N, C-alpha and C positions, 0 to 999 in steps of 0.2 A: 680123521684128523680131529683132535679135541678142539673145542671152541676156546678162543682166548677170552680174557676178561673184557676186552673191548667188544667182542661179538656177543656177549651174554645179554639176554633180554633185560630191559629196564623194569624193575619191579616197583609196584606202588607201596607206600608205607604199610598198608594193611596186609599185603602179601608178604612183605619182609617180616612183620611181626608174627604172622601165622607160621612162616618157615622156622623162625627162631623158637617159637613155642614148641613145635614138633621136635626140633633138635634137643631142646632142653629136657622135655619129658622123656624122650627116648633114652637119653643118657642116664636119667634118674632110674628109669625102669630097668636098664641094663645093670646098674649098680645094685638094685634091689634083688635081681635074679642071680647075680654073681657073688654078692657079699652076704654071708649067712647072718652076721650080726645086724647089718642094716635091714635085712628082710625081717628079722625078728622084731626089731624096734618099730618097723612100719606096721607089723601086725598088732603090736601093742597099741599104737595110735588108732588103728582102725577099730579096735575093740574098746576104746575109751568112751567116756561119757561125752558124746559129741552131739551138738545141735546145729542143724543146718536151716537156712532160710534164704529165699531168693525171689525177686520180683522182676519181671520184664514188662516195660511200659512203652507204649507208642502214643505219640501226640501228632495230630494232623489238623491243619487249619486250611480253610478255604475262604477266599474273599469273594463276595458277591459283586459282580460287575455292573448290576443294574443301576445303582445310584450314580456310579461314576459315568456310565454312558449317558444317563439322563442329564447330568450336570454339564458334561462336555458338549452335548447338543445345544443347550440353552446359553452357555457362556458367551459365544459370539454375539448373540442378540443383546445380552446384558451389557457387554462392552460397547456395542454400538450405541445403545441408549445413553449410557453414562458419558461417553465421549461427545455425543450430540443429542442432548435431551430435548424433548418437545417443550416449547414455550408458548405462553399465552400473551398476545400483544394487548396491553392495557392502555387505553387512551383517556386522558384526563383533561378537562377544560377548566381554565382559570383566567379571570380577568386580572391583568397585571399592568403596571406602568409601561408606557410605550418604550422606555429605555431598557426594560427587561424582556421585551418580546423578542423571540428568536426568529419567528417567521410569520408573515402576514398571509393568511389563507382566505379563500372565498368565504369560509364560515366566519372569519374575523370581520370581514366587511359587512356581511349580513347582520352580525351581532351589533356592529357599530351603527348601522342604519336604524336598528330598532331601539337603541339606547343612546340618544343624542347627548345625554349628560356626560358621556365620555369624550365629547368633542371639545377641544380647547378653543379653536377658532376656525372660521371659514373665510378664505381670501376672496377678494373681489372677482378673481378669475375662477372661482369655484374650488380652489385648492383647500383641502381639509387638513387641519393639523390636529391629530388625535391626542388625547390626554391619557386614556387608558384603552387597551385593546384586549380582545379575547385571544389567549394563547393556548395551543394544544400541546400537551406533554405526552410523549409516547414512552411506554415502559414495558419491557418484556418480563413477564411473571414466570419464574421457574417453579415456585412452590405450589404446583397444581396437584390434584388428586393422583394422577397417573405417576408423577415423579415421586410422590410420597409413597406410593405402592412399590416403586422400584427401590427406593431407599430402604424400606422395611424388608423387602426380599433380600437385598444384599446383606443386611444384618443377620437375618435368619439363616441365610446360606453360610455365612461365616461361622455361626454357632454350630450348624449342622456338620460342617467339615471339621472344625476344631475338635468336637467331641469324638469323632471317629479317628482323627489323626492322633490325638492324645492316647486313646485306648490302644490303638495299634502299636504306637511307639513304645508303650509300656508292656504290652502282652503279646508281641509278635514273635517272640522267641519260642518256637516249638521244638521239642527234642525227643529222641528215643533214648532210653536208659535201661541198664541192667544193674541190679544191686544184689550182691551175695554177702551174707553175714554168717560167720562161723564162730562157734565157741566150743572149746574142748577142755576136758579135765581128766588128766591121767594120774593114777595113783599106783605107785609101786612100793610095797611095804608101807612105811609112814611118810614117804616123800610124795608131794603133790606137784604136778606140773599143769599150769593153766595157760590156755591159748585163746585169744579172742581177736578177730580181725573183721574188717568190713571192706569190701571191694566194690567200687562203683565205676561204671563207664557211661559217659554221656556223649552222644553224637547229635549234630543238627539233623532235624527231620527233613526228609525230602518232600513232605506233604503229599504222599502218594503220587509222586510225579508232577505235582502242580507247583513246585517251588519256583520255577522260572516264570510261570503265569502269575503267581502271587507277587513276585518281585516286579513284574511289568505293571500290574495294577497299582502297586504301592508307588512306583515312580509316577504313574499318571495322577494318583491322588496328591502327591507332592506338587506336581505341576499345577493342578487345579487350585491347591492351597495358595501358591504364589500368585496366580491370576486373581483370586478372590482378595488377596491382600492388596493388590494394585487397585481393585475396585473400591475397597473400604478406605483407601487413602487418597482417592481421586478428588479433584476439585468439586465435582458434582456432590459427593458425600460431605465435603467440607461446607458447602453452601447450604446443604439440607440438614445439617447436624442438629439444629434447634427446632426442626419441624416435627409435629406430632405424627407418630407412625400410624399406619392403618391396621385394622384387625379384621378377622373373619366375621361374616362373609364378605369377600371382596366384591365391589360393584364393578361390573364390566361397562365402562363408558364407551362412547362411540370410538374414541381414539384406540382403546384397547381391543375393540372388536375388529376394527378395520386395519390396524397397523400390525404387520407380521411380527416385528420385534417384540412388541408388548404382548402379543398372543403367546409367543414362546416363553416369555417371562411368566405369564399367567399359568401356563401348563406346568412350569417348574415349581411355582408356588403350590399348586395342588399336589404335586408329587411329594415334595418334602414335608408337607402337612400330613399326608397319609402314611408316610414311610416311618413306621414306629419300631423298626428293628435295627440292630447295630450294623448289619451288612457283613458280618464275619461269623463263620461257623467253625466251632472247635469239636473235634472228635477224639476221645481217649479210649484206649484199650489197655487192659492190665491183666497179666496172668502170672501165676506162680511158676517159678522155674522148676523143671523136673530134674531131680538128681538121680541120674542113671548110675549104674555100677562103675563104668569107666570114668565118669565125672567125679565120683566119690574117691576113686583111686588117685586121681590127680590132686584132689584136695588134701588127701592124707599125705601125699608127697610134699605138698606145700607146707602143711603143719610140721612135718618132720624136719624139713629144711629150716624152718624158722626156729624150731627147738634147738637144732644143732648150731644155729648161728648165735644163740644166747651164750654169753660168757659169764660164768659164775663159779665160785668155789664150792657151791652147795648143790650142784646138779647131779652128782654121782649117786646112784642108788646103793643100798647096802648089799652085802653078799647074799643074804637070805631074801629072796624076792617073793613077794606075795602080790599077785595081780588081781585086778577087778575087771570084769567084762560087762559091758552095757550094750543095749541096743540103741542105735542112733535115733534121735528125735528130729522132727521137721517142724519148723515154726514159720508163721507168716512174718514178713519184714515190714517194719514201719518206715515209710518213705520219708526222705528229707522234704522240708517245706518247698524247696525250689523245684521238686519233681512231682508235686501233687496238683490236683485241679485247683487248689486254693490260690495258686499264683496267677491263675487266669480268671476263674469265675468265682473265687471267694468262698467256695464250699469247704467245710471242714470234714475231711474223709479220713477215718482211722483204719489202718491196716494191721495193727499189732494185735492179732487174735491168736491166743494160745489154745491149741487143740488138746492139750493134755488134760486128763480127767481130774477134776478138783474134788477135794475132800469136803466134808460138811463144815469143818472149822474154817477152811479157806472160803467157802461160799458165804458163811456168816460174816467173816471179816470183810469180804468184798462188799456185802450189803451195807455194813456199818460205814465203810469208806465212802460208798455212794451216797448214803444219807448225810454224812458229814459234808461231803462236797456239795450236795443240794442245799444244805443250810447256808454254807458259805456263799453259794450262788444267789440265794434269796436275799442275804444281807447285802451283797453287792448291788442287786437290783433295787433294793430299798434305798441305798445310798445314792444310786444314780437317779432314782425318781425324785429324791429330795433336791439333788443338784439341778435337775431339769426344772423342778418347780421354782427354785430360787432364780434360775436363769430366766424362766418365763415371767416371773414377777418383775425382774429388772427390765426385761424387754417391754412389758406393758407400761411400766413407769416411764421408760424412755419414749414410748409412743405417745403417751399423754403429754409429756413435755414438748415433743416435736409438734403435736397437734396444737398446743397452746401457742407455740411460736409461730406456726403457720397461720393461725387465726389473727394473731397480732400483726403479722406481716400483711395479711389480706386486708385487715382494717386500715392499716397505714396506707396501703395502695388505694383503697377506696376513698379515703380522705384526700389523698393526693389528686386522684382523678376528679373528685368533686371540686377541689380548689382550682384545678386547671380548667374545668368546665365553666366555673364561675368567672374566672379571668377572661376566658374566651367570650362568654356572654356579655361581660362588661365592655370588652373591646368592641363587640358588634354593636352594642347599644350606643357607645361613644361615637362610633363611626357613623351610625344612622343620625345621631343628634348633630354631628358636624355637617353631614350632608343636608339635613333639614335647615340648619342655620344658614348654610351657604345658599340654599335655594331661596330662603326668605330675603337674604341680602340682595340677591340678584333681582328678585321681584320688587323690592323697595327701590333699588336703583332704577329699574324700568319705570316705576311709578313716578319717581322724582324727575326722570328725564321727560316723561310725558307731561308732568305738571309744568316743568320748566318751558317746554315747547308751547303749552297752552298760554302761559304768562307772556311769552314773547309774541304770540299771535294777538293776544288782547292788547298788548302795548302798540303793536303795529296798527291795529284797527283804530285805536284812540288817536294816534298821530294823524291818520288819514282824516278822521272826523274833525280834528282841530284845524287842519289845513283847509 
């Protein structure tokens, strides 16, 4: 029982195309074998002045997982530090007015006992009323060396990942391709027929079976990039944005030695500092296509079909036919730019090499063209050198202006600091003078009180004597 259409196996697009190709050329070959005129015209095309060229190219890429694994191991430690960074508790002592004091501590009492000038009055019951007290200000300092190290590491890591992400996003498309180029010139009597075509097929590369592994590594790289973006926009990085970064060699402080998270960050610093490769490997292979007899027969059928498709009132040859017969030539094909190494690694590779023997005149003309091209290249180089020199002079002038402005700004800042220091010194001197006058006033008042008491005592003694 014959299979119905529903029972037929489902074919892939490539299998369907292959089946159609076989059917198409089978029909053309049957026509050539059964039709004498068609067969004769096919022989004329086969013996025409034909040139064939073809290139088969393979591209394979491989992502190195080592830098992705290393960053994935260290990222949790970096995130833990950024979310809860180490802080240094800074304690500052300052004598302030009693109304500004936040808390009276044991140290405040000890300071008051040693500096009685800060006491306003002492009550009859021993109650002390202070005028000024020692206040302790507590401040947590974030901008310590260890956190500066983390801030610098996050910035370096972002540059490290962005460089590789940008390169991969621009050059990750590897492909396999075949290019076939045909030219034909057929002459019957005084009538010429010319044919020229170029066929190209491009398919995505399977990267030697590593396509899925590469896609997985790329997804992990994108995930790492998102996590690093979170780190660079965190509150920690915002608070550290104006802090000076650290540079090699990194000093391993006690915190960095004893804290696991900082140790993991330090190992990542060493890794990305020494990792000077891109982390992506490209391999290319390229071979000339071999034109076997059966392949040439198929190409002749293609040329004949194209010729018969052409509509023109001038395509009929004369009754007296004179034919010319040539041997086929095979030439190398120049690849399109998007199928060369230049699209990935920027190298200019030329494939258009003609193997036909050249005459002496052709060689001399080729040498002259090369000399003329070299002269044009030298002129371009000289013009570019002049442009670079002008640009360099402009940059130097801009640097000088920037340096002058920086000096002026520095001088203004120095003058401002001197003025602030002078004002501060004047304020300190005024304060000391005020305290000295206050002390003199108190001493004078004490002397006056003592003298007044002495006068009263003398007066009392005289009264007693008079009595």
